[in-house]
N, C-alpha and C positions, 0 to 999 in steps of 0.2 A: 425595377418590382412591383412585385403585384397591384394591379388597380384596384381604389377606396371603394366602399359598394356605393354601387350605383343607386340606392335608395337614398344614402345618406348625402351621396354626393350632388343630388337633385335640390336638396332640401333647400331654403332660401331665408337667410337672417330675418328676423320679427320688426317690421317694417317701424312699430312703434318703437321698440327699444333703439333700431338705429336712430331715426329721428332723435330720441329722448339722450341718447350720448354725442350723437353733433351736437345738440343744445347745452347741454352742460361741459361741454372742449370751449364752446365759445364764448358759454360765460367766464369758466377758468381762465381764457385769454383776455380776458378782461373787454370784451365786446359787448355791448348795448343790448341783447338780443333778449325778445320776449320769449318764453315758450307756453305753446297751447297743444301741445301733445302727451304729455304725461298721461296717462288713466292709473294716476294715482289719488287719493283725496287731499289737500292742502292744508287739512287738522291734524294736532298731532292725537298721538293716540292719546285714549282718555287715561286721567291718573291711576282709578281705578284698576285700569287691565296694567297699567306700567309696574303698580305696587305687587298686583300678582305675581309678576316676574321677576323681581325684586327678590320676593316671599320664596320663590319656588329657588331661586340662587343661596341665599343663604339659609335654605332647608335642607340644601344638598340634594334637591330635585335633578341629577345632573348625571341622571343616568339612561342607557337604553327602557322601553317602554316597547310595553303592547303594540304590534306591528299597525293594527287597528285602530289603535290612539289608549287613552287613560278612558279608563271607565267614566268618572266624573264630565270628561269633555265630551265623550258620546253621548251620556245623558241629556247633559247640557244642550246639544244639538236637536235634540230629539223635542226639547221642551221648547224649544224656540218653533220646530218645526210645527208642532203643535198650536201656540200661539199668535202665531200668527199667519199662516197654511192651514190652520185647521186639519191638519196630517196626522196620524198616530206611524207613528215607528217606534221601535225599542233598541237598545245600544246595538244589538247585534246583528242591524241594519246599515249601520253609521260605518263609514270605512275614512279616516284620518289620513291625512295626505299633508304633502309640503307645500301646500298652495291650491288654490282650485285649478291651475293648470296640469298639477299631475293628476288630482285627481278625475281628472278628464280624461287624462291619457290613462290612469287605469280603468278610468269606465271602458274607452274602447278597445283596448287591450281584451277587456272580460266577452266583447261584445263580436269581435271583430275580425275574419280572418284574410289574409292576402287575395285578393280576387274580390271580396265583399263590393258593396255601392254604399256609401252612405251619402245620403241626401244634405244640403248644405243651402240655407237659403240666405241670399248675397243681397246687400253686402253684408258681408260678416267677419265675425273677428279673423285677423289674417293669418293663427296660428290655428283655427278649423282645419284650414284647408292642408296646411303644411304636416301636422299631426296624424289626417285621417292617406296621406300620401303615406308618412314615415312608416305605418303597420303593412305597408304593400296595398291596402286596399284603393277604390279609387271614389274620389267626392265628385258626385252629380251637383251642380249647383244649378239652384231655380232662385231666375233673377225676381225681388220685389220693385218692381217699380218706384218711385217718387210718387206717380200719381196714384198710387194706392196704397198711399202712406209709410213705402216701405213693406208694408207686409203682402206674404202670400195668400194663396186661397186654396180651398181645399181640392178645387178643379186642376189645381199647379199641382198640385201636389202628388194627387193617384197619375195624375200624368207622367210624372217622371218614376212612378214603382217599376221596375222590372223584377223579373226571378231569382235577379242578384242582389235586389237592396237589402238592405238588413235593419239599419237603420235612420232615424232622421236627426240631428243634432239643430234643438231648434234655444236659441237664446232670446232668452223676453226678463225682463227690459232688455233691447239692444244697445250692444257697440258692434259697428259704429254711430247706429241710425235714434238710437232713444226711444225708437219708437213701443209700445205694450200692447198687446197682444188684450182684448179682452177674455171675458170669460165664454162668451158666445162662437167669436172667431177660436177659440183654443178648442172649444166643443169641438167645431166643425171639422179643422185637421185631427184632433184626437180621433173621431171616428174613423177616417180613413186609415190612419195607425191599426186600431182596430181589425177594424174590414184586412188590408194588405196584412198585417201582422207584424209591423213593424213593431223596433225597440226603438222609445225614447228616448235621447239623450238633452236633459233638460234643465243649461248653464241657466239659472237663477241667482247670480252672483249679487247681481244690481234690485233685488227684489224690493227693496227698502226703503230706493229713492224713487219713486213715482209722484208724479204733484198733480197738481186741481182737482185734490179731493179723490183721482183714482184710489180703488180699492184692487192690488194684487189678485192675482187667480194663478194658485202654481197646476199646471197641469195635472200632476198627478192628483189633486184634489177631484177628479171629474170624474171618479166612479175608480172600481177594484177592476173594473177592468182594465181601466188607463194606467191607475199606480201599478198594477205587477208587472208592464210594460216597458217602464217608466225610472230610466237615473237622475233625479237630481246631483247637481253639480251647484255648492255655494261656498261658504268661507267666512272669513272673518274683515280680509282684504278694504274691500269699498263701505261698506257699513260702520266698521269701527275703526278705520284709520288704521289698520295695521298689515298695510302692504309690504313691509319687511322683516314681518314674522315666520310669513309662510307660512298657514295652516288654512286648509280647506277641507273639504269633508267632499262623501258621498251618499248620499239615503238613497237605497236599492233594494231589491228585493234580498232575504238571506243569501240564496243560490248566488246569487248573484257579487252579492257584497265579502262574499267567502273567495270568489275566485278574485276578485279584486286585491283581499288582502294579500293569497297566495301570491297573486303578481308583486306587490310591493315590496313584500318580505325578501326578494329576492333581489332588488333594485333598489330603493333608498332608506326603506323601513320605515321605520313611521316616524315624525316630524321631530323636530327640537323639544325634547322635553319639558325645558325652559315655556318658549311659545304655547304648552299645550296648556299649562296652568293660566298661561294671559289669557288666550282663547276662552278658556270655560268661562271664565268670570267674565267677559266679552256677552258670549252666548246666554250664560246663567244668572249673569245680574242686573241694577239696573239700565233702562234703557234709552234715556232723554237723550244722552248726548245726540244719540242715532238722530232723533230728531232732528236736535239742533241743526245737526249740518244739512239735513233733507230740506230745513228753509231754506239757508242760507244759499243752496245749490239752486233752488225753485226762484229764490231775488235774484242770480244772476244768471238763469236760463231767459228770464222774462227783457232782460236789460238787455243782453247780447242779441238776441230774437230782434229784439224793436230795431235796433242799431244795425243791426245786419239785416236788414231787409228791408233799411232806407240807405243804403247803399245802390249807385248803379252798377251793372254789371253781377253783380251776384244777388243771392236770395237762400233761403233755408225752409225747412217747416219748421214746426215747434217740435220739439221733443220731447214724449211725454213721460221720458222717465232716464236712466241714469245720469250722467253728467257729461254729454257729448253734441255738438250741431257740427251736423252733416249741410258743409255749404257749395251749394249749387257754381258751378264754372260754365256751364254750357254757353254763356253768351260771351264767356272769353276767346272758349275757344279760338282758334288761328287768328289770333292776333297780336299783336308785337309787343311786349311790355320790358321796357329797358332795356331793349334789343334782344327779350328774347321770344322766341314764338313760343306761343303755350298751345301743345297739340294736346296735352293729358295732364290729369292732376299734379303729376311726377315733374313735367317741366314747372307747372304753377308754385309748388315750393317749394322747388330746388331756390326759384331766380326770388321769390320773396320771402324768403328765408337770405339770400344774401343779399337782397336789394332792399329789402322795406324792414330787414334785422327781426323778422317775427317767425318762429317756428310752428309750423301746422303738420299731419301727417298726409298726406297723400293717400289715396282710397283705391290707386289700380291696384295693389295685395289686397283690398278688403272687396274685389270684384265690385265697385265702382268707379272706375279711373275720370270719369267727369265733376269727382269732388273731392273737395280733404272735408279732414276732420279736426272739431274746434271743441279741446278741452275746457269749460268750464268749472273747472276743479281748478281755478286761480283766483285769488283778490279781483274786486272788481276795478280797483284801482288797474290792474294789467289788463283785464277786459275795454278797457275802456282808451286803456295805450295801444292796447294790438290793433285795434276796431281805428284808430287815429293812423296809424301806419299803415292800414290798408288802403284807407282813402287818400292813402296822399301816394301808396305806390299805385292804384290803379289811375291816378289823375295826371302821372308822369306822360 
């Protein structure tokens, strides 16, 4: 038989989903394992949002909708962007998709041709790298060192640009590092993008989850010259505990939004009609539950970071947003733990799961092979139990 697609054959499975699947299988097998791998809140979808979903079913709102989303949902996204970020968009500039991941895929399809280069700061969410390659484009990695707070500099960005560079994919707040760029830091990066004529794909899905009194700045809010080259990626998954509802969106200049909508019309079409009704209430309704969840995550972050930094052999920076901690393994590299020599994060995560019964995410696929990611989207009890197991695991 003829060979499969060369592009498709080189795509690697999502590290985060693979770890989560392994964790869930172990749990199903009755093994007392604790998971820190999932990138989703451990809260339930708020009741008013669920009620909107029930109402959509009762009202038989179960047919196809416009590809870019129902009008009330696109309008709600505009309201949320205005109230939270000071950004003015109209519904024609909003494109709904089946999750923020799908919105990102549509954005890249609208911008990138085979052979184009897309700059990705590392550490990065594993899907960014694979998604660029799936389009036949070339991911260009800029490493943001831990010593620099996991942030790239404008000098690094400018040095990475070539005549083939089409865009930068900027995740702020970041998965996996939790870092948050300040307004001044974003301004410096945006100046390079304008000078070099780069599109900015701004994944801001965690923008409501920032800590220590910080104010989030959307890069598109830095001026018309920046906004006109920016596609914002956002959604309801993280802020409203709606990961399974699969509703994300992009906010973009109208001509880009039109191209995205055309692409989506020939792939998935619009998101689930019922989920769209629920998402409209999430974005357009009361926001108190978002703040309640944010406060809980901040308390968990504080506790996790304090305890982790007190354990010999590992360390972490205090993240400024999202709900992840990057644990530095450099002191453990080359050592043998439970008979396993730790060469990188993959070795550590595998051994920690087998012998410590704790699931974390190795960041090898995130461009950071000396780190594992812990999600604190779990209870304080689980956080303490997991860190207790880490101490015992390292003491062997």
